[in-house]
C-alpha positions as CSV (number, residue, x, y, z in Angstrom):
1,M,0.2,-0.1,0.1
2,Q,2.8,2.7,0.8
3,E,4.6,2.0,-2.8
4,I,1.6,3.0,-4.2
5,E,1.0,6.4,-2.4
6,E,4.5,6.8,-3.5
7,K,3.3,6.7,-6.6
8,L,0.4,8.1,-6.5
9,A,2.2,11.1,-5.0
10,H,4.9,11.8,-7.6
11,L,2.5,11.3,-10.3
12,I,1.0,14.2,-8.4
13,R,3.4,16.4,-8.3
14,S,4.4,15.3,-11.8
15,V,1.2,16.8,-12.8
16,D,0.9,19.8,-11.2
17,D,4.4,20.4,-12.7
18,L,3.5,19.8,-15.6
19,S,0.1,21.7,-15.2
20,D,2.1,25.1,-14.3
21,V,4.3,24.1,-18.2
22,V,1.5,24.5,-19.2
23,A,0.4,27.7,-17.8
24,R,3.3,29.2,-18.7
25,Q,2.9,28.0,-21.7
26,G,-0.2,29.3,-22.5
27,K,1.1,32.6,-21.2
28,E,3.7,32.6,-23.7
29,I,1.4,31.6,-26.7
30,E,-0.9,34.6,-25.9
31,T,2.2,37.3,-25.7
32,L,3.4,36.2,-28.4
33,T,0.4,35.6,-30.8
34,R,0.0,39.3,-29.7
35,R,3.6,40.6,-31.1
36,V,2.3,38.6,-34.3
37,E,-0.6,40.4,-35.2
38,M,1.2,44.0,-34.4
39,L,4.0,43.3,-36.4
40,M,1.2,41.8,-39.2
41,Q,-1.1,45.4,-38.5
42,R,2.3,47.3,-38.7
43,E,3.6,45.7,-42.3
44,G,-0.2,46.6,-43.3
45,D,0.0,49.6,-42.9
46,R,3.9,49.9,-44.9
47,E,2.2,47.9,-47.8
48,A,-0.7,50.1,-47.3
49,Q,1.6,53.3,-47.5
50,G,3.8,52.2,-50.2
51,S,7.4,52.4,-47.7
52,G,7.4,48.6,-48.0
53,G,10.7,48.5,-50.7
54,I,11.8,44.6,-49.8
55,V,11.9,42.3,-52.9
56,L,10.7,38.6,-52.3
57,G,10.5,36.1,-53.7
58,D,9.7,35.9,-57.8
59,E,9.4,40.0,-58.0
60,R,11.9,42.0,-59.6
61,P,13.3,45.1,-57.8
62,P,11.9,48.4,-59.6
63,H,15.2,48.8,-62.1
64,Y,13.9,46.0,-64.3
């Protein structure tokens, strides 16, 4: 019986630790999501103003 109680205590501690990790990662994901949204908005504003200037992929530079 004591062995089962020890294993149960270990499992409970593991679940608590994992719960803390998941909660911390959830907060980090929320923060990163907000930052990506801000960057997307900023890039959208920059594109709307026509001051992009970065050539991506197969786009030809303006001097061609």
